[in-house]
C-alpha positions as CSV (number, residue, x, y, z in Angstrom):
1,M,-0.1,-0.1,-0.1
2,A,1.3,3.5,-0.5
3,E,2.5,6.2,2.3
4,G,-0.1,7.6,4.1
5,R,-3.7,6.4,5.6
6,K,-6.2,5.3,3.0
7,S,-9.9,7.2,2.9
8,L,-12.6,4.8,3.4
9,L,-16.1,5.9,2.5
10,V,-18.6,3.2,3.9
11,L,-22.7,4.3,2.1
12,V,-25.2,2.5,3.8
13,P,-29.2,3.6,3.3
14,N,-29.4,4.4,7.2
15,L,-28.2,2.7,11.0
16,V,-31.2,1.6,12.5
17,V,-31.1,-1.5,14.5
18,G,-30.8,-4.3,11.9
19,G,-28.2,-7.0,10.7
20,T,-26.1,-5.0,8.1
21,E,-26.1,-1.6,10.5
22,R,-24.8,-3.6,13.6
23,H,-22.1,-5.5,11.6
24,L,-20.9,-2.3,10.7
25,L,-20.8,-1.0,14.2
26,A,-18.9,-3.9,15.2
27,V,-16.3,-3.9,12.1
28,L,-15.5,-0.1,11.3
29,P,-14.4,1.0,14.6
30,R,-11.7,-1.8,14.8
31,L,-10.2,-1.2,11.0
32,D,-6.5,-0.1,11.8
33,R,-6.7,3.6,12.3
34,E,-3.0,3.5,10.8
35,R,-3.7,2.6,7.7
36,F,-7.6,3.3,7.1
37,K,-9.5,6.8,7.5
38,V,-13.1,5.8,7.7
39,E,-16.4,7.7,7.2
40,L,-19.6,6.6,7.0
41,V,-22.2,8.1,4.9
42,T,-26.2,7.3,5.5
43,T,-28.3,7.7,1.9
44,R,-31.6,7.6,3.3
45,G,-31.2,9.8,7.0
46,P,-30.9,9.4,10.6
47,G,-30.8,6.1,12.6
48,Q,-30.5,4.6,16.0
49,L,-26.8,3.7,15.7
50,D,-25.7,7.2,14.5
51,E,-24.8,8.1,17.9
52,A,-23.3,4.8,18.8
53,M,-21.2,5.1,15.4
54,R,-19.8,8.4,16.6
55,Q,-18.8,7.4,19.8
56,A,-16.6,4.7,18.6
57,G,-15.5,7.4,16.6
58,I,-16.4,6.9,13.3
59,P,-18.3,10.2,11.6
60,V,-21.3,10.2,10.1
61,V,-22.6,11.9,7.3
62,K,-26.5,12.5,6.4
63,A,-26.5,12.5,2.5
64,P,-30.2,13.5,1.9
65,L,-31.6,17.0,1.9
66,P,-34.7,17.3,4.7
67,L,-36.7,16.8,1.2
68,P,-40.2,14.2,2.2
69,G,-40.4,11.4,0.7
70,R,-39.7,10.1,-3.0
71,A,-37.6,13.3,-3.6
72,A,-35.3,12.5,-0.6
73,L,-33.6,9.9,-2.8
74,P,-32.5,12.2,-6.2
75,A,-31.6,14.2,-3.3
76,A,-28.9,12.7,-1.5
77,F,-27.7,11.2,-5.6
78,G,-26.9,14.9,-5.6
79,R,-25.2,15.2,-2.9
80,L,-22.9,12.2,-3.3
81,L,-22.7,13.4,-6.6
82,L,-20.8,16.9,-5.4
83,R,-18.7,14.8,-2.4
84,F,-17.3,12.5,-4.9
85,A,-16.6,15.1,-7.4
86,R,-15.2,17.2,-4.6
87,R,-13.4,14.8,-2.2
88,P,-13.1,11.7,-4.0
89,P,-12.4,8.8,-1.2
90,D,-10.1,6.2,-2.0
91,I,-12.0,3.7,-1.3
92,A,-16.0,3.5,-1.6
93,H,-17.3,0.8,-0.2
94,F,-21.5,0.2,-0.6
95,F,-23.8,-1.8,1.7
96,L,-27.1,-2.7,0.6
97,A,-29.4,-1.9,-2.4
98,E,-30.3,1.7,-2.0
99,A,-26.7,2.9,-1.0
100,Y,-24.9,0.4,-4.2
101,L,-27.6,2.5,-6.7
102,T,-26.6,5.9,-5.8
103,G,-23.7,5.7,-4.5
104,A,-22.1,3.3,-7.3
105,L,-23.3,5.8,-9.9
106,A,-22.5,8.9,-8.2
107,A,-18.7,7.4,-7.5
108,R,-18.0,7.0,-11.1
109,L,-17.7,10.9,-11.3
110,A,-14.2,9.6,-9.2
111,P,-12.4,7.7,-11.4
112,R,-9.2,6.7,-9.5
113,C,-11.6,5.8,-6.5
114,R,-11.6,1.9,-6.0
115,R,-15.3,0.6,-5.5
116,I,-16.3,-2.4,-3.1
117,M,-20.1,-4.0,-3.0
118,S,-21.0,-5.9,-0.4
119,R,-24.7,-7.8,-0.1
120,R,-25.6,-9.5,3.1
121,S,-28.8,-11.0,1.9
122,L,-30.4,-13.1,-0.9
123,N,-31.6,-11.2,-4.2
124,R,-35.2,-12.4,-4.1
125,Y,-36.3,-8.3,-3.9
126,Q,-34.9,-8.1,-6.9
127,A,-38.3,-10.2,-8.6
128,K,-40.4,-7.5,-7.7
129,R,-38.3,-4.9,-8.8
130,P,-36.7,-5.9,-12.3
131,L,-35.4,-2.5,-12.9
132,L,-33.5,-2.6,-10.2
133,A,-32.1,-6.0,-10.7
134,R,-30.9,-4.6,-13.7
135,L,-29.5,-1.7,-12.6
136,E,-27.2,-3.8,-10.1
137,R,-25.9,-6.2,-12.6
138,R,-25.0,-3.0,-14.9
139,L,-23.1,-1.7,-11.8
140,H,-21.1,-5.0,-11.1
141,G,-19.0,-4.4,-13.8
142,S,-17.7,-1.0,-12.7
143,M,-17.4,-2.7,-9.0
144,H,-13.0,-3.4,-8.5
145,A,-14.6,-6.6,-5.6
146,V,-17.9,-7.6,-4.1
147,S,-18.3,-9.6,-1.5
148,G,-21.0,-12.0,-0.1
149,N,-21.5,-13.1,3.7
150,S,-22.4,-16.6,2.3
151,D,-21.8,-19.3,0.2
152,A,-25.6,-19.2,-1.3
153,V,-25.1,-15.1,-1.6
154,M,-22.1,-16.1,-3.6
155,A,-23.5,-18.3,-5.6
156,E,-26.1,-15.4,-6.6
157,L,-23.4,-13.2,-7.2
158,A,-21.7,-15.2,-9.8
159,A,-25.0,-15.8,-11.7
160,E,-25.5,-12.1,-11.9
161,G,-22.1,-12.2,-14.2
162,V,-19.8,-11.1,-10.9
163,P,-16.5,-12.3,-12.4
164,A,-14.8,-15.4,-10.0
165,E,-11.8,-12.9,-9.8
166,R,-13.7,-10.2,-8.0
167,L,-15.7,-11.9,-5.9
168,L,-14.7,-13.0,-2.4
169,L,-16.4,-14.5,0.8
170,I,-16.4,-12.7,4.2
171,R,-18.5,-14.1,7.0
172,N,-20.2,-12.0,9.4
173,G,-17.6,-11.5,12.6
174,I,-19.5,-11.0,16.4
175,E,-18.0,-9.4,19.3
176,T,-18.3,-13.5,20.6
177,E,-16.5,-12.2,23.8
178,R,-19.7,-10.3,24.8
179,Y,-21.5,-13.9,24.9
180,G,-21.5,-16.3,27.0
181,E,-20.4,-14.4,29.9
182,V,-23.7,-12.7,31.5
183,D,-25.0,-14.8,34.4
184,R,-28.3,-16.8,33.7
185,A,-29.8,-16.7,36.8
186,E,-29.2,-12.8,36.7
187,A,-30.5,-13.1,33.2
188,R,-33.8,-14.5,34.1
189,R,-33.9,-12.5,37.0
190,R,-34.1,-9.2,35.0
191,L,-36.8,-10.4,33.0
192,G,-39.2,-11.8,35.5
193,I,-38.4,-16.1,34.4
194,G,-38.0,-18.8,36.7
195,P,-35.1,-20.8,37.0
196,D,-37.2,-23.7,36.3
197,H,-38.9,-22.2,32.7
198,L,-38.1,-23.8,29.3
199,V,-36.9,-20.6,27.3
200,L,-36.8,-20.3,23.6
201,V,-34.9,-17.3,22.2
202,M,-36.0,-15.6,18.6
203,L,-34.0,-12.7,17.4
204,A,-35.6,-11.0,14.3
205,T,-37.1,-8.2,13.2
206,L,-41.0,-8.5,12.5
207,L,-40.8,-9.3,8.9
208,P,-42.8,-11.6,6.7
209,Y,-40.0,-13.3,5.6
210,K,-38.5,-14.2,9.2
211,G,-41.1,-16.9,10.0
212,H,-42.6,-15.6,13.0
213,D,-46.1,-17.1,11.7
214,I,-44.3,-20.5,11.2
215,V,-42.8,-20.6,15.0
216,L,-46.2,-19.7,16.1
217,Q,-48.0,-22.8,14.0
218,A,-45.1,-24.9,15.3
219,L,-45.4,-24.3,19.2
220,S,-49.0,-24.7,18.9
221,Q,-48.6,-28.2,17.7
222,I,-46.3,-29.2,20.8
223,A,-47.4,-26.5,23.5
224,E,-49.0,-29.4,25.8
225,A,-46.0,-31.7,25.1
226,L,-43.2,-29.0,26.4
227,P,-41.7,-29.4,29.6
228,A,-43.8,-26.9,31.4
229,P,-43.6,-24.0,32.1
230,W,-42.2,-22.7,29.3
231,C,-42.1,-19.4,27.0
232,L,-40.6,-17.7,23.4
233,L,-38.9,-14.6,23.9
234,A,-39.5,-12.5,20.4
235,A,-37.3,-9.7,20.1
236,G,-37.5,-7.4,16.9
237,R,-38.8,-4.1,15.7
238,D,-42.1,-4.3,14.2
239,E,-41.9,-4.0,10.5
240,G,-46.0,-4.0,10.6
241,I,-46.9,-7.3,10.8
242,G,-46.4,-7.6,14.9
243,A,-50.5,-6.9,15.6
244,G,-51.2,-9.8,13.1
245,L,-48.8,-12.5,14.9
246,R,-50.4,-11.4,18.3
247,R,-53.9,-12.2,17.2
248,Q,-52.6,-15.4,15.5
249,A,-50.7,-16.4,18.7
250,E,-54.2,-15.7,21.0
251,Q,-56.2,-17.3,17.9
252,L,-54.1,-20.7,18.3
253,G,-53.8,-20.4,22.2
254,I,-50.3,-20.1,23.2
255,A,-50.3,-16.2,23.8
256,G,-49.7,-16.5,27.3
257,N,-46.6,-18.4,26.4
258,I,-44.9,-15.2,24.0
259,R,-43.4,-12.2,25.0
260,W,-43.0,-9.7,22.4
261,L,-40.0,-7.7,23.3
262,G,-39.7,-5.2,20.6
263,E,-36.5,-3.8,19.3
264,L,-33.7,-4.4,21.6
265,T,-30.3,-2.6,21.5
266,P,-27.1,-4.4,20.5
267,E,-25.4,-4.3,24.1
268,A,-29.3,-6.2,25.6
269,V,-29.0,-8.8,23.1
270,P,-26.5,-10.9,25.4
271,G,-28.3,-10.4,28.1
272,L,-31.5,-11.9,26.5
273,L,-29.7,-14.8,25.0
274,A,-28.5,-15.8,28.6
275,A,-31.8,-16.4,29.7
276,G,-32.2,-19.0,27.1
277,D,-32.2,-22.9,26.5
278,I,-32.4,-23.2,22.8
279,A,-32.1,-20.3,20.0
280,L,-33.9,-20.7,16.9
281,L,-35.1,-18.7,13.5
282,A,-37.4,-19.9,11.5
283,S,-36.9,-17.9,8.4
284,R,-38.2,-18.3,4.4
285,E,-34.9,-16.6,3.3
286,E,-31.5,-15.7,4.8
287,G,-28.4,-14.1,3.5
288,F,-26.3,-15.1,6.8
289,P,-28.2,-14.4,10.0
290,N,-26.4,-13.1,12.7
291,A,-28.9,-14.1,15.0
292,A,-27.8,-17.9,14.7
293,V,-24.4,-17.3,15.1
294,E,-24.7,-14.5,18.6
295,G,-27.4,-18.0,19.5
296,M,-24.2,-20.1,19.3
297,A,-21.7,-17.7,21.1
298,A,-24.0,-18.0,23.4
299,G,-23.5,-21.2,24.0
300,L,-27.1,-22.3,23.1
301,P,-28.2,-24.9,20.5
302,V,-29.4,-23.3,17.6
303,V,-32.3,-24.7,15.6
304,V,-32.5,-22.8,12.1
305,S,-34.3,-23.4,8.7
306,D,-32.9,-24.5,5.5
307,V,-32.7,-21.8,3.4
308,G,-29.6,-19.4,1.9
309,G,-26.9,-19.0,4.5
310,A,-28.7,-19.9,7.3
311,S,-27.7,-23.5,7.4
312,E,-24.3,-22.6,6.8
313,T,-24.1,-20.8,10.3
314,V,-24.8,-24.5,12.2
315,E,-22.9,-27.4,12.0
316,A,-26.3,-29.9,12.0
317,E,-26.5,-32.3,14.8
318,R,-23.7,-30.9,16.7
319,S,-24.3,-27.4,17.4
320,G,-27.5,-27.4,16.3
321,L,-30.8,-28.5,13.9
322,V,-31.5,-27.9,10.4
323,V,-35.4,-27.9,9.5
324,P,-37.2,-27.8,6.3
325,P,-38.2,-24.4,5.4
326,E,-42.2,-23.6,5.7
327,Q,-42.9,-27.0,7.6
328,P,-44.1,-26.2,10.9
329,E,-44.3,-30.1,12.0
330,A,-40.4,-30.4,10.9
331,L,-39.6,-27.2,13.6
332,A,-42.1,-28.7,16.5
333,A,-40.5,-31.8,16.5
334,A,-36.9,-30.4,16.5
335,L,-37.9,-28.2,19.4
336,L,-39.6,-30.7,20.9
337,A,-36.7,-33.3,21.0
338,L,-34.2,-30.4,22.5
339,S,-36.5,-29.4,25.0
340,R,-36.3,-33.0,26.5
341,D,-32.7,-33.7,26.1
342,P,-31.0,-31.1,28.8
343,E,-27.5,-33.1,28.2
344,R,-27.9,-33.2,24.1
345,R,-28.4,-28.9,24.8
346,A,-25.6,-28.8,26.4
347,R,-23.4,-30.5,24.0
348,M,-24.8,-28.3,21.5
349,G,-24.2,-25.6,23.0
350,A,-20.8,-26.2,23.7
351,A,-19.8,-27.3,20.0
352,G,-21.6,-24.1,19.0
353,Q,-19.7,-21.5,21.0
354,A,-16.4,-23.4,19.9
355,R,-17.8,-22.3,16.2
356,A,-18.7,-19.2,16.7
357,R,-15.2,-18.0,18.3
358,A,-13.4,-20.2,15.8
359,L,-15.1,-19.0,13.0
360,F,-17.2,-16.3,12.9
361,S,-15.5,-13.5,15.5
362,V,-15.5,-10.0,14.7
363,E,-11.4,-9.8,14.7
364,R,-11.3,-12.3,12.0
365,C,-14.1,-10.6,9.6
366,V,-12.0,-7.3,10.5
367,A,-8.9,-8.9,8.8
368,D,-10.6,-10.0,6.0
369,Y,-12.1,-6.4,5.3
370,E,-8.6,-5.0,5.9
371,A,-6.7,-7.9,3.1
372,L,-9.3,-6.7,1.0
373,Y,-8.7,-2.7,0.9
374,E,-5.3,-3.8,0.6
375,R,-5.3,-6.0,-2.1
376,V,-7.4,-3.1,-4.3
377,L,-5.4,-0.1,-3.3
378,R,-2.6,-2.4,-5.0
379,G,-4.8,-3.2,-7.9
380,E,-4.9,-6.8,-7.3
381,A,-7.6,-9.6,-7.5
382,P,-9.3,-9.4,-4.4
383,A,-10.6,-13.0,-3.9
384,A,-7.7,-14.6,-2.1
385,A,-9.2,-12.1,0.8
386,G,-11.8,-14.1,1.7
387,V,-12.3,-16.7,4.3
388,S,-14.4,-19.6,3.8
389,A,-15.7,-21.3,7.1
390,T,-16.4,-25.1,6.9
């Protein structure tokens, strides 16, 4: 790399409490400040994690003008055009589709800027937006590197035409040291849960594809067979389906067993998991779910549906169970089997915790990003920077 710090501009729609945003909050402050000068730009506006990012030493700049509705995106694009023309960074790194479209187009005014796109979900969103899909495919050719966070995402990017030499895998990384250290009894006391409860934990934004309805169906099938007392702790931001899920739980007769906790801060997640016995995720699609890795890091057995990168997190039958998607009966059988076998839960939890610390640490993820940045700055093919978990 050339002498002096290199400027890194990271673009994301906004810093709400979501998987990508929490990922950036963990990774960006850990990048080597002697090599990289990092700044984050939000193309949509403010979010709940803005202040936490600033306190961690990363400047957060809002690209959009204070305009309503659809006018905000063109305004953000115009301001990004000026930014790239006046102060082009050495590297521009785009996360999520909206920031990719606005930022990558604007970055063309800075021909010396190295451009990287990271996709962290499957591309099903493109089916409803064919124009978006075409634009993304066109933009891929102008990227110096494109990364995915799971084998499933990587396969889709390759099918979209990203050359193999520009495509690399960087798995998610979490602060594994924060998990497994919270006292279980204290965590349960804070939640008002007794020591004899069987506690299931689901960390997922309330969105249709996350499969909360499947979980409720599964639990209703085994409600009488589960060790009593039992409860499900469901934590996540409500994106409009919460009322319907509560009605479903009432109709299924399990509303009293479900606690809807709403959106948690990143700091609260380890404490919630410490109170649990089993972590679960019944998604209909996933890029690579942090929730599954967090469950393993906390020493819980994890049950996931076999979609996208979800099944790549868990070593089936060793650190958790993988079930077919959208099959409440299969999910119910897996949860019931684990609920009745505390020794098996303990073995799986220990194996999952070791797996999380070995393969999914934030330190390893940061090292992969730094290797990627160094390679693209030198004009080298980035593919060797990625690390694939086995």
